[in-house]
C-alpha angles and dihedrals in degrees: 000000000000120000122224091242094061117115107231121220113181108195097165112142094029125107131215127328096018098076091053092045090052089050090049092052092048092050092048090055095042126092120252110281094020119141122229121196113207123194114194133165096192106108090219090066089076087065101030101049098055090043092050092046090054091050094054097039095251122139125231101221098180142358126199149140132269121181092330095316128108118245128202131186108204125185118210114233119254 
């Protein structure tokens, strides 16, 4: 379940690498420890998002589905 404090990034309709780039921008702007919720319908996001999170030291807290799209809750390091 999403918390009210999550930063929402809706990347539905965008193809690789745009969902990951949108997530990167949101994390760069967020405070340390903030949680970003990404919604993406590009199938590659299921591979790209966890890989990207590992590269930048972020943590994927949760993955799920919403209306045929993948959802990710990602906590910024710090």
